[in-house]
C-alpha angles and dihedrals in degrees: 000000000000088000097299119170121215092268133014121190120208126176093271108012142050113215121205125190094219143004088256090061092056114115111229125215139154095274109095127224137235103216139195126181135209150104094261094196106190095001089242128183093272090055091049091055090060092042093050089054089050094052093044090051093049092050094049091050100036092243134138113266104225135179124195112201133165141236128218096036105258091239092059089058100038104037108063114225096007117160096202114162120204132220090223137034119222091265096045092050093048091050092050094048096046092058092060098078099256123158096214138013119191118196105197119196107239112220135159088253091054091047090059093065110118122232091255093047091049092049099040103037101034113022096035106028102032105027103030095225116200096169134016119204113200142169116254094255097043119146128175142176133047110346088356087284094151115096134189087256092054092050090055090053089049091047092056090044096049102028106251133123128235127215115188119199105234119247092239090056091055094041091050088063091046093196134132136164088243092055088051092049089052092050091053095044090054096044099251096136094159093058091044090053092048089055096046095045092227136052116283109255137209120199121192150128122278109239136181115274129186094289094235093134091057090053091056092040091251106115117204135179124225117218123208117202108203098197107082091196095061110109116243114204126239117298114267144086120299138184108237140186129211142164121225120177092350090304116124111222138178125210146159122254133197121206113189149067102294094237094184091066093036096253117192103194135043113262134187107216125178132193108201114212115239094353132104113161126135110265102164112144093013124120114241131192114209125189117206109223106166141000115231102182151325120283109259143182118250130201094241140005086250091059088048093056091044088058094046088056087054088049092052092049089051089050093050091049091052089051091046092056091048090242084129119035144138092247 
């Protein structure tokens, strides 16, 4: 699981790599459960209620999330792409002020737990749940058999409260991970970012490319993303932001197959504005702020680099007008 130890301690949150690793004590928990892919503005509404309730009742705010995504385990042959890698999701969640985050390995065996077994053996016995905060359409247990009505019955039997986020509160946000994936796949990065509440991010390692940029005095860096389940947005040219050695930088990025030079594989290639240090082997985090155009095939490499110059000028104009900034 991305190199997780049993427990990682951050300034505000303890992170456990399974429910079995959770350290039980007398202090009870307010818990919510979900995949939380992307940790978007809808997720944050539920999490804020969780944290508020925990503080009011002197309880521990706890999230249970899963890795891999349940659909990857239960739907054979699925090609589901996710908005966040495990490390990215953990980083987003731990910034929200939680007390505990449990990343439960999702397996077929785990999926076969009945609703009763999940509540009794995990929520009550292992996590000492005192309150459960859930969305209005939440189902749990084997084949999603557990309903809100069942949860209320279990709550009475085992001594914990249920808070259901009303349908109107969820619908007012009108956000889902599926909607964000669709926006990214169609190239609508502005809409995706508004749903996320932050700029969609790609994290990867700088690797050697073909060196074509250097030949044309236009150096670029190639980014390799190791997690094959990470969603890569629609091919095209984007304006990006990044921070390297505490320096805030803008750039233009091409996602695509480089048809002008008969590329065979998809690449992610970035030209950083006013920056030319050696970054090979380093990890870089790139935020996608704006999409300039589709990827296209040019008559020559010279024509390609002429267009790239136009892309750079368009990016600089957006930055000059403060339409893209670090604010």
